[in-house]
C-alpha positions as CSV (number, residue, x, y, z in Angstrom):
1,M,-99.9,144.8,-46.3
2,T,-101.9,147.5,-47.7
3,M,-104.0,146.6,-50.4
4,S,-101.9,147.7,-53.3
5,A,-98.9,145.7,-51.7
6,V,-101.5,142.7,-51.9
7,L,-102.7,143.6,-55.5
8,S,-98.9,144.0,-56.7
9,S,-98.1,140.2,-54.8
10,S,-101.3,138.6,-57.1
11,I,-101.6,137.5,-60.7
12,H,-103.8,135.8,-62.1
13,H,-104.3,133.0,-65.1
14,W,-106.5,132.6,-67.2
15,C,-106.3,128.8,-69.4
16,P,-109.0,126.8,-69.8
17,C,-107.9,123.7,-69.9
18,S,-107.2,121.5,-67.3
19,Q,-105.6,118.6,-68.3
20,L,-101.9,117.9,-68.2
21,G,-100.9,119.1,-71.8
22,G,-97.8,121.6,-72.6
23,V,-100.0,125.0,-71.7
24,E,-100.9,123.4,-68.2
25,M,-97.6,122.1,-67.4
26,A,-95.7,126.0,-68.3
27,L,-98.6,127.0,-65.7
28,L,-97.5,124.8,-63.3
29,A,-93.7,126.1,-63.8
30,F,-94.6,129.3,-63.5
31,V,-96.6,128.8,-60.0
32,Q,-93.7,126.7,-58.5
33,G,-90.8,129.2,-59.8
34,A,-93.1,132.2,-58.3
35,P,-93.9,130.5,-54.7
36,E,-94.1,134.1,-53.1
37,V,-96.8,135.6,-55.6
38,Q,-100.4,134.8,-54.9
39,H,-101.9,133.0,-58.2
40,I,-105.3,132.9,-58.8
41,I,-106.2,130.7,-61.7
42,F,-109.1,131.1,-64.1
43,T,-110.1,127.9,-65.5
44,A,-113.5,126.5,-67.7
45,D,-112.7,122.9,-66.3
46,D,-111.5,121.9,-63.3
47,H,-111.9,118.0,-63.3
48,G,-108.2,117.6,-65.1
49,A,-105.2,116.5,-63.2
50,A,-103.5,119.5,-63.8
51,V,-106.1,121.1,-60.8
52,T,-104.5,119.0,-58.0
53,R,-101.0,119.8,-59.3
54,W,-101.9,123.9,-59.4
55,R,-103.6,123.9,-56.1
56,E,-100.8,121.5,-54.4
57,A,-98.5,124.4,-55.9
58,G,-100.2,126.8,-53.8
59,A,-102.4,128.6,-56.2
60,E,-106.5,129.4,-55.7
61,V,-108.5,127.8,-59.0
62,I,-111.9,129.2,-60.1
63,V,-113.8,127.9,-62.3
64,V,-115.4,130.4,-65.1
65,D,-118.5,128.5,-66.7
66,G,-119.7,128.7,-70.3
67,W,-116.4,128.1,-72.4
68,D,-118.2,125.6,-74.5
69,G,-121.4,127.2,-75.8
70,F,-121.8,128.7,-78.5
71,L,-118.7,130.6,-79.4
72,G,-118.3,131.3,-75.8
73,L,-121.1,133.8,-76.0
74,S,-122.1,132.7,-72.1
75,W,-118.7,132.2,-70.7
76,V,-118.4,136.4,-71.9
77,K,-121.2,137.3,-69.3
78,H,-119.6,134.9,-66.5
79,W,-116.3,136.4,-67.3
80,R,-117.3,140.1,-66.9
81,M,-119.0,139.0,-63.7
82,T,-115.6,137.8,-62.5
83,C,-113.9,140.5,-63.6
84,L,-115.7,143.1,-61.7
85,R,-116.1,140.8,-58.5
86,R,-111.6,140.5,-58.5
87,K,-109.3,143.5,-59.3
88,I,-107.2,142.0,-62.1
89,S,-103.8,144.1,-62.2
90,R,-101.5,141.5,-64.3
91,I,-102.9,138.7,-65.9
92,I,-101.3,135.5,-68.1
93,I,-103.5,134.4,-71.1
94,W,-102.1,130.7,-71.5
95,T,-103.8,130.5,-74.9
96,P,-104.6,132.6,-77.2
97,S,-107.8,130.9,-78.2
98,R,-111.1,133.4,-78.0
99,L,-108.5,136.0,-77.1
100,A,-111.1,139.0,-77.9
101,L,-113.3,137.6,-75.7
102,V,-110.7,137.1,-73.0
103,L,-109.2,140.6,-73.3
104,S,-113.0,142.3,-73.4
105,A,-113.9,142.5,-69.7
106,L,-110.0,143.8,-68.4
107,S,-109.6,147.1,-67.4
108,A,-107.5,149.8,-69.3
109,D,-105.2,149.5,-66.5
110,T,-104.4,145.9,-66.7
111,K,-100.8,144.3,-67.8
112,A,-101.7,141.5,-69.5
113,L,-99.4,138.4,-71.4
114,V,-100.1,135.7,-73.8
115,H,-98.5,133.1,-73.8
116,I,-97.6,131.0,-76.8
117,G,-96.7,127.3,-77.4
118,T,-96.5,126.8,-81.2
119,G,-95.4,128.7,-84.4
120,S,-98.8,127.4,-86.4
121,K,-100.9,130.1,-88.6
122,S,-104.3,131.8,-88.1
123,D,-106.9,129.5,-90.2
124,W,-109.7,131.4,-91.6
125,K,-112.0,130.5,-88.7
126,I,-109.6,132.0,-86.0
127,R,-109.2,135.3,-88.3
128,L,-113.3,135.5,-88.6
129,T,-114.1,134.9,-84.9
130,H,-111.0,137.2,-83.9
131,G,-112.0,140.0,-86.2
132,L,-115.9,140.1,-85.3
133,A,-114.8,139.7,-81.3
134,R,-112.6,142.8,-81.7
135,L,-115.5,144.8,-83.2
136,L,-118.2,143.6,-80.9
137,L,-116.2,143.4,-78.1
138,P,-113.6,146.6,-78.0
139,Q,-110.5,146.2,-76.1
140,R,-108.7,148.6,-74.0
141,V,-105.7,146.1,-73.2
142,R,-102.9,145.6,-75.7
143,P,-101.0,142.5,-74.4
144,V,-97.3,141.8,-74.8
145,F,-97.0,138.0,-76.4
146,V,-94.7,135.7,-75.3
147,A,-93.6,133.0,-77.4
148,C,-91.8,129.5,-75.7
149,S,-89.3,129.8,-78.7
150,A,-87.5,132.1,-80.8
151,T,-88.6,129.9,-83.4
152,V,-92.3,130.5,-82.5
153,R,-91.4,134.2,-81.9
154,Q,-90.6,134.4,-85.8
155,G,-93.8,133.1,-87.0
156,L,-96.1,135.5,-85.0
157,A,-94.9,137.9,-88.3
158,A,-96.8,135.4,-90.6
159,H,-99.7,135.2,-88.2
160,V,-102.3,137.5,-89.4
161,C,-104.1,137.9,-85.8
162,W,-101.4,138.3,-83.6
163,S,-98.8,140.1,-86.0
164,A,-99.3,143.5,-84.3
165,Y,-98.8,143.2,-81.0
166,A,-95.5,143.4,-79.1
167,N,-93.7,140.0,-78.6
168,M,-91.2,138.6,-76.9
169,H,-89.5,134.7,-76.1
170,I,-89.2,132.9,-73.0
171,P,-88.4,129.4,-72.9
172,N,-90.5,127.1,-71.4
173,A,-89.6,125.6,-67.9
174,V,-88.9,121.6,-66.7
175,Q,-90.5,120.5,-63.3
176,P,-88.5,120.8,-60.7
177,A,-88.1,116.6,-60.1
178,Y,-86.3,116.4,-63.6
179,L,-83.7,118.9,-62.0
180,L,-83.5,116.6,-58.7
181,S,-83.3,113.5,-60.7
182,S,-79.6,113.6,-62.5
183,V,-78.2,111.7,-59.4
184,A,-80.2,108.7,-59.4
185,R,-78.7,108.2,-63.1
186,P,-76.7,105.2,-63.4
187,G,-74.3,106.9,-65.5
188,H,-73.9,104.6,-68.9
189,T,-74.8,104.6,-72.2
190,R,-75.8,100.9,-72.8
191,G,-79.0,99.5,-71.9
192,P,-82.6,101.4,-72.5
193,W,-83.1,104.3,-74.1
194,G,-86.3,106.4,-75.1
195,M,-88.2,109.2,-76.3
196,V,-91.5,111.0,-74.0
197,A,-93.7,112.8,-76.4
198,R,-96.9,112.3,-77.6
199,L,-98.0,109.8,-80.1
200,D,-99.3,111.9,-82.8
201,A,-98.3,113.6,-86.1
202,L,-96.2,116.6,-84.2
203,K,-93.2,114.3,-83.5
204,D,-91.6,112.1,-85.8
205,H,-91.5,108.2,-84.4
206,V,-91.4,106.9,-87.7
207,T,-88.4,107.9,-88.5
208,L,-86.9,106.8,-84.6
209,L,-88.6,103.2,-85.2
210,K,-86.6,103.0,-88.4
211,A,-83.4,103.5,-87.2
212,V,-84.0,101.2,-84.4
213,P,-82.7,98.6,-86.2
214,L,-79.9,100.2,-87.7
215,V,-78.7,101.0,-84.2
216,A,-79.4,97.3,-83.0
217,S,-77.0,96.1,-85.7
218,R,-74.2,97.6,-84.1
219,H,-75.5,97.5,-80.5
220,P,-77.6,94.8,-80.0
221,E,-77.8,95.6,-76.2
222,F,-79.5,98.7,-77.8
223,Y,-83.8,99.0,-76.9
224,L,-86.2,101.7,-76.9
225,T,-88.9,102.8,-74.7
226,L,-91.6,105.2,-76.1
227,V,-93.1,106.8,-73.1
228,G,-96.4,108.4,-73.7
229,D,-100.0,108.3,-76.0
230,G,-102.2,109.1,-78.6
231,P,-103.9,108.8,-82.2
232,L,-100.7,107.4,-83.9
233,R,-100.0,104.4,-81.6
234,P,-102.1,101.8,-83.7
235,A,-100.5,103.1,-86.7
236,L,-96.5,102.7,-85.0
237,E,-97.9,99.5,-83.6
238,V,-98.0,98.2,-87.4
239,L,-95.1,99.6,-88.5
240,I,-93.2,97.7,-84.9
241,R,-94.1,94.2,-87.1
242,E,-93.6,95.5,-90.2
243,L,-89.9,96.5,-88.7
244,G,-89.5,93.1,-86.5
245,I,-88.3,95.2,-83.9
246,G,-90.8,94.2,-81.4
247,D,-88.5,92.7,-78.9
248,K,-86.7,96.3,-79.0
249,V,-89.4,98.6,-78.7
250,T,-91.6,99.0,-75.6
251,L,-94.7,101.3,-75.8
252,A,-94.9,102.4,-72.5
253,G,-98.0,104.6,-72.4
254,T,-98.5,107.6,-70.2
255,N,-96.6,107.8,-67.3
256,A,-97.8,110.3,-64.5
257,R,-93.6,109.9,-63.1
258,P,-91.5,110.0,-66.2
259,W,-88.4,111.1,-64.6
260,E,-88.5,107.8,-62.3
261,L,-88.4,105.7,-65.9
262,M,-85.9,107.9,-67.7
263,A,-83.5,107.7,-64.4
264,G,-82.3,104.3,-65.5
265,W,-81.7,105.2,-69.3
266,G,-78.4,105.4,-71.0
267,G,-80.1,108.1,-73.0
268,A,-82.7,110.1,-74.7
269,I,-83.8,110.8,-77.9
270,F,-86.3,113.3,-79.9
271,S,-87.1,113.0,-83.2
272,T,-89.5,115.5,-84.2
273,G,-90.9,117.5,-87.0
274,P,-91.0,120.9,-88.5
275,Q,-94.2,121.9,-86.5
276,E,-92.5,121.9,-83.1
277,G,-93.2,124.9,-80.7
278,F,-90.3,124.0,-78.2
279,G,-90.1,120.2,-77.2
280,I,-90.1,121.0,-73.1
281,A,-89.7,116.5,-73.2
282,A,-86.4,117.4,-74.6
283,A,-85.3,119.8,-71.8
284,E,-86.6,117.6,-69.3
285,A,-84.1,114.8,-70.7
286,M,-81.1,117.8,-70.7
287,S,-82.0,118.4,-67.0
288,M,-81.5,114.8,-65.7
289,G,-78.1,114.7,-67.5
290,L,-79.3,112.3,-70.3
291,P,-76.4,112.7,-73.3
292,C,-79.4,113.2,-76.1
293,V,-79.5,113.3,-79.6
294,F,-82.3,116.0,-81.4
295,T,-83.5,116.2,-84.9
296,D,-81.9,119.2,-86.1
297,L,-84.4,121.7,-86.4
298,P,-83.8,125.3,-85.7
299,V,-85.7,125.4,-82.6
300,M,-84.3,122.2,-81.4
301,R,-80.7,124.0,-81.1
302,E,-82.7,126.8,-79.2
303,V,-82.9,123.6,-76.7
304,G,-80.2,121.9,-76.9
305,G,-77.5,124.4,-77.9
306,D,-73.9,122.9,-78.1
307,T,-74.8,120.1,-75.5
308,V,-76.8,117.2,-77.8
309,L,-76.2,115.9,-81.0
310,Y,-78.4,116.3,-84.0
311,A,-79.6,114.4,-86.7
312,D,-80.8,115.2,-89.8
313,P,-84.8,115.5,-90.0
314,G,-86.8,112.5,-91.0
315,S,-82.9,110.3,-91.9
316,P,-83.1,107.2,-90.2
317,E,-79.5,106.9,-91.2
318,S,-78.5,109.8,-89.6
319,L,-80.7,109.4,-86.2
320,A,-78.7,105.8,-85.8
321,E,-75.1,107.3,-86.6
322,Q,-75.8,109.7,-83.7
323,I,-77.4,107.6,-81.2
324,S,-74.7,105.1,-81.5
325,A,-72.0,107.7,-81.5
326,L,-73.1,108.3,-77.7
327,I,-73.3,105.1,-77.3
328,A,-69.9,104.1,-78.5
329,D,-68.2,106.4,-76.8
330,S,-69.1,106.7,-72.9
331,A,-66.8,109.5,-72.4
332,L,-68.4,112.2,-75.0
333,A,-71.8,110.8,-73.6
334,A,-70.8,111.9,-70.1
335,R,-69.5,115.2,-71.2
336,L,-72.5,116.0,-73.5
337,G,-74.6,115.0,-70.6
338,Q,-73.4,116.8,-67.9
339,A,-73.2,120.0,-69.8
340,A,-76.9,119.5,-70.7
341,A,-77.5,119.4,-67.2
342,H,-76.1,122.6,-66.5
343,R,-77.6,124.6,-69.8
344,A,-81.4,123.0,-68.4
345,Q,-80.5,124.5,-64.8
346,E,-79.6,128.0,-65.9
347,H,-82.2,128.2,-68.7
348,F,-84.9,126.0,-67.9
349,S,-85.6,126.1,-64.5
350,P,-89.2,127.2,-62.9
351,Q,-87.5,130.5,-61.1
352,A,-85.8,131.5,-64.4
353,F,-89.1,131.0,-66.1
354,A,-90.9,133.0,-63.8
355,A,-88.1,135.6,-63.1
356,A,-88.8,136.5,-66.8
357,Y,-92.4,136.6,-66.6
358,L,-92.3,138.7,-64.2
359,R,-89.9,141.3,-65.7
360,A,-92.4,140.9,-69.5
361,F,-94.7,142.5,-67.6
362,E,-93.0,145.5,-67.6
363,L,-93.4,145.7,-71.1
364,S,-97.2,145.2,-70.9
365,A,-98.8,148.6,-71.7
């Protein structure tokens, strides 16, 4: 194989964190979806659980030191040396954090994509540091921004720092284990229902917990499992006691293999707030063939299409109504679950995700 062929089959990645968060899992899905490509992942931290997963999927992982230093200035020196040693023809930057610093060391012929997983606007600190970095470190590369949803892409127009860049959207991918686990499901809606999500302010666990006694009054066998942990756990524990639903709710904490737990669920819920960027756990539940109820937000309509039921934002009554509808109508639940699994396989598989990103490089100048 010639050197040009080797380079054309290689993709570099920059992902500063290696904890198993949404960005790190999106990178893992890309590696899994494009096994024929040589993946070289640069990270600032090789102590997180994602590193093992990346390597198991076949990627090479390289640490670039100094990211946690003052403004990342020491990191820039290490990054420039790294870029000089390695020919980077294509790179996916998995977070826009300190983007100007990352771009500054890339050569003019590098094709770059920037993954955007949230629609949050830039605050003054981001604008200031990005502007200063661009002045001090001229950029020869103009990347294409890749949002995880059309909703997030629309938000880029209001983002002072990122609005000038070309952009597109590609939905996130689920892990292969979820796509392979639907066969293990019991195929009924009675029994435990659940939600997988970090216990933080981005989601809306409060509305879901308030819906529990409403559902249980109609279906006494109903109970709920919440998978995930986070800063809101103490407050949610208090709410569970106040609502008197301790016998109906289990806070299961984090789980390294949630699909094994989900395989026994009767259905899944994704109750979230207006800042949601995609909701990968919602797509994961769909991929397992679970009948689902999502919060009725544009981004969740993007994920679920017409294969799930939707509840009014912030309404325990609406959420309880939709959950109860699926519990009461097993034929409807089965039909929607099958449709959801088909939609997830078509739109959210690692193979579709990676293929879309590889095509996106054609747009990068």
